[in-house]
N, C-alpha and C positions, 0 to 999 in steps of 0.2 A: 473282329469280323462281325458282320450281321447278315441276316438273310431276310428277304421280303418274298412272301408267297402271294401271288395275285389270285384271288379266289372268285373274282367276278361278282355277279349278282343275279337276282331272280329273273331278269328279263332274258337272260341267256339260259342255256340248258333246255331249250324247247325240244331239242332232239332227244333229250333224256327223259321226256315225259313218258308214262305217268309217274316215274319213280321220283322225279324232282319235285312232285307235289308234296311229298311227305318230309323229305329232309333236304337241306341245301345240298346241291350236287357234290361239293367238296367233302361232305360227311358220308357220302354213299360208300358202303363197305366193299372194298376190293381185296380179295384174298384174306377176308376176315377182319380187316381193320379199315377205318375211314380212309378214303382216297388220299386225303392231304396228310395223313399220319406218316405215309411212306416218305413224303418230302421232309417233314419235320425230323423224322428219324435220321435221314441222310444229313441234314444240316447239323443236327446235334452231335454227329460223329466227327465233324470237322474241328480240329484242335483250334482253340482261340475263339470259338463262336460264343458271342456274349448275349445275343438277343435275336428272337425270331418274330417278325411282324407279319401278320396276315392282313391283307388289304383288299377291300371290296366294298360293294354297296348293299350287302344284305343288312336288313334292319337287325338290331341286337336281338339275338335269337337264343332261346333257352338251350336248345341242343348245342349250339355253337359255344355258348359260355361254358356249359358242362364239359364239353370236349376240351376246351382250352385249359380249364382247371386240371383235368386229369392228365393232359399231355405235359403241363408244367411239372406236375409231381413225378411223372414217369421219367421225363428226360432231364429234369433238374436244370431247366434253363428258362429264363423269362420269355413268355410268349404273349403277345398282345394283339388285339384286333383293332385296326384303324378303319373306321367307316367313312367312305367317300360320300359326299352329299348327292352325287349323281355319278353316272358312268363316265369316267374321265379318260378312258383309254389306257393302254398298258404303260404309257409314259406319263400321262397326266396325273395319275394317282401318286406315283413316286415323286413327281415334282411338287405336288400339293403338300405331301407330308415330308418334304426334304429335311425340315428341322428335326423331326422325330428320328429320321434315319441317321442324320449326322450327329445327333446328340451322343456324347461320349467319345466322339472323334474316331470312328472306325477307319482303318486304313483301306478297307474294301468291303463290298457287300454283294451277296448273291441275289439275283432276282429269278424266281421260278414260277412258271405258270402252273396252276393247280390241276389243269386238265391234261397233263401228260403223265405217262408212267415210264420209268427209266431206272437204270442202275445208278443214276446220279453220280457221275465221277467228279464230285466237287473238289476232293483233295487234289486229283490230277490236274484239274483246271487251275487250282491255286499254285501248284508247283510249276506248271507251264508258264503262268503269268510271272511268277517270281524269277524263273530262269531267264526270262526275256529281259527282266530288269527295267521295263518301262513303266514308270509309276502312273502314267496318265492314260494308258490305252484301255479299251474295253475288250472283253473276251466273250464270244458266244460259243455255245456247244453246237456242233454240227454232226450230222450222220449222213450215210449214203442212202438214197432212195433210187428206185428204178426210173428210167427216163420219163415214162408217161405219168407216173404218180408225182414226180417232183413238181409238176405244175400246180399241185394243190397246196404247196407250202412256200415259205420264203426260201429263195434260192441264193446260194453263196458262191461267188467266183473268187477263189483265193490263190495266192502265190504258193506254189507247191513247196518251196524251200523255206520261206519266212512265215508262212501261214497268215500273211496279212490279207484281209478282205479287200479285194479290189473293186468288187461290184456286188450290189445286193438288190434283189427284186422280190417283192412280195407277190406270190401267186401270179407268175408271168403267164402271158398267153401263148408264148412259144418257148421251146426248150432253152434254158440258160445254163443249168448246171445240175449235176446229180447230188451235190452236197446241199442238204436242207437244214434250216434253222430248227433246233429242238426246243426253243422257248425256255432255255436255261442260260443265264448270263452271269458274268462276274464284272462288276463295275468298280471304279474308284470314285471318290467324291467329285472328280473333274467331269463326270458325265453330266452333272447338273448344269454346267456351263453350256453344254451342247443342247440339253433339253430347254434351257432358258432362252437360247437363241431362237428355237422353234416357237416358244411362247411369245417372244417379242415380235417375231415375224407374223404370227397369227393375229396378234393385236393390231399391227399396222394394217394388215389386210382388212380387218374388221372396221377400222376407222374409214377406209375407203368405201366399204359397203355400209352405208349409214344405218339403215333401219333394221339391222339384225340384232339378235339377242346377244350382244357382244361378249360379256364376261364369260358366259356359259361356254361359248364355242372356243374361245382362245385357250381355255383350260384343257380342252380335249386334245391330248397328244398321243400319237401311236408310236411306240418305240420303233416298230418295224418300218413303216412307211416314212415317218417323219424324221427319225433320228439316224437309223442305220444307213438308209440310202444316202444321206448327206455325209456320214462318217466314212463310208466305204471309199477306199482309194486315197484317204488322207493320212494313212500311217497310224491311225488312232483306233482301228478295229481289227481284231484278230479272231481266228476260229480255231477251236480245239476239236479235233474229230474223234468221235468215239465209235468203237465197234461193238459196244455193249448194247443190250436191248433198249428199244425206245418205241413208244407208240402214243398216239393221241387217244384221249378218252372223250369222244364227242357224243357218241350214241351209246345206248344200253348194250348193243352188240359188242362194241369195243371194250366195254367193262369186263365181259367174260374173257376176251382175249388178254386184257391187261391182268386179269386174275391169274391166267395161266402163266404169264411171264413172271409175276411176283411169286407164285407158288414154286416155280422152278428155282427161283433165287433163294427161297427159304431153305432149300437143302444145304446151301452153304452157310447162310447167315442166321437162320432161325429154325434149325431142325426141330426144336421143341414145338413149333406151330403145326408141324405136319403129323397127321394121324398115322398110326402104325397098325399092322395086322396083329391082333392079340387073340389068344384062345377065348372063345365066347363073345368075341366082338364082331362087328360087321366086316365084310370083305372089302379091303381097301385096294384100289388099283391106281397106281401112279400117285400124283400129288393131290392130297385132300386136306382141307382145313376143317376141323369140327370144333365148334365152341364147347367148352367144358360142360355147359348146362344143357346141351342138346341130348335128347334121348333117342338112341338109334337101335333098332332091333338087330339081333345078331345075324339074321338071315338077309339083311339088306346088302346090296352091292353098290359101292360108291366109287366114282372116279373113272377116268382121270379128270383133273381140273374141276373139282367140286369144292364149294365153300358153303358150309352149313352154319347158320347164325345162332344167336342166343335163344335157348328155349324151344328149339325146333323139335318136332316129334316125327320120327320116320318109322313106319310100320314094317311088318314082315314082308319079305320078298320084294321090297322096293328097289328099283334100279334108277340111279341118278348119275348122269354123265354130263360134263361140260356145262355146269349150271351153277347159279348162285341162289341159295335158298335163304331168304332173309328172316329176321328173328320172329319167333312166335308162329311160324307156318307149320301146318300139319300135313304130312303125306300119308294117307291111309294105305292099308296093306296092298301090295302088288301094283302100286302105281309105277309108271315109267316116266321119268322126267329127263328130257334131252335138250341141250342148247336152249335153256330157258332161264329167265329170272323169275323166281316165285316171290311175290311181294310179301310184306309184313303181314302176319296174322291171316294169311290165306290158307284155304283148305282144299286139298285135292282128294276126291272120293276114290273108293277101292276100284282097282282094275282100270283106272282112267289113264290115258296116255296124253302127255303134254309135250309137244315137240316143236322146235324151231329149226331154221336152216342156219348153219354157222356162217358168219361173215368174215372168216379168217383170211389173212393175206395168203397169197399163193405159196404153198410150202416148198415149191421147187425153185423159188427165186429168193436168194438170201437177202436181197435188198427190198423185197416187196413190203409195203406198209398196208395197214387196213384201209379199205376204201370207205370214205364217209358217204355212204349211199344215201340218196334221198329216200324218203318214206314211200313215195309213189313213183312209178314209171309208167308212162302212157296211161295215166288214169287208174292204174291198178297198184295194189299194195305190193311192194317188192318183198319177196320171201326173205325173212330175216329171223332173228331169234324171237321166240315167243316171250312176251312180258305180261305177267299178271300184276296189276297194281295191288295196293294194300287191301286186305279184307275181301278178297275175291273167293267165291265158293264154286268149285267145279264138282258136278255130281259124279256118281259112280259110273264107270263103264262108258265114258265118252272120250272122244279124241279132239284135242284142241291143237291145231296145226298153224304155224306161222302167223299167229294172231297177237294183237295187243288188246288187253282187257283193262278198261279203266277201273279205278278203285270202287269198292263197295258194290260189286255186281254179283248176283247169284245166277249162274248160267243153268239152263235146263236141258241143253242139247249140245251136239258137237258143232265146232266151227272150224273153218279153214280160210286162211288168207283174209282175215277181217280185222277191222278195228271195232271193238265192241264198246259202244258208248252207253 
């Protein structure tokens, strides 16, 4: 078995700014570890996994290389990065590197999008595929969304008994199905036949449109719109439905929600990553991750859903809730940080309050997903979580509410509902 993790590239992640200025989005820490490490960990647990390939069009990047080296040592599995020469779409990259994926003759391979957080039921998908005994079908992971939000995703209509996908539509304009595509797939080598058909078709269409930049565009293939829509109803595509947690990580607000889902999961699979209440230590409420190098005053109160990065300093009487504090940040005495991402090496002065508005899904609807809100509505900034870029300095005794502060800013006063450039 192999796994391919699609990490995209720098032109995407615009909704993730200003955090994506500092590190490639897949390396952004969610629940204390880089976002893509959760994927690698899930893949490494699958018996028979021989290699994990990361695929995207980030330039070779020091942080990425360092991460790959440490992940290989930790999970004892070969991990390589394959760089596309341009954005080739979710199917184009896989087709472009098909020789690398097929080398060693894997019987099947997983494909995972890096910007989702999930329980990753990869073993269950594998067992489901093997039970069905069809060596040439593709399998996608699906989950249930509510009727209105389903329109924002790929919608799957499946046979209730056989789980065969009968119809697939990417972001339909009217209601099609409550089962949505999770962006996690299990393919056999025969998928390349179907992607190849799309490639041939693209090339033929380009021959007809003469003066286009031919080669470039024939290579761009989208699994969802180009491959799955064609495979649906042909007996070659199935869906495995999961009831486990799943969410997209498109915006910084969704990173805090994803952090909560992973921290909840740690109580089963990584209890050692969760901070405990100890005599002389800070007060921990709910699930909190604290990096061992962080220095936290014993009078601070942290949690629920807080992740504290490397080398962070938290002063006396500080209150942090539903937030991610990235490495090197300093929270001076009696600051209050709620629904916020505090950037690398940022400083928050004494008695300051930094607060955002949570963008969580509706807690009363078990199938609600996080809304990928636009930044502005009717020309005004939509209230959402507060984001401080790296090396931002907030003075003492000010209030920063629902604002986004770009890196390397020294603020001198309070702000509300603003993007501070």
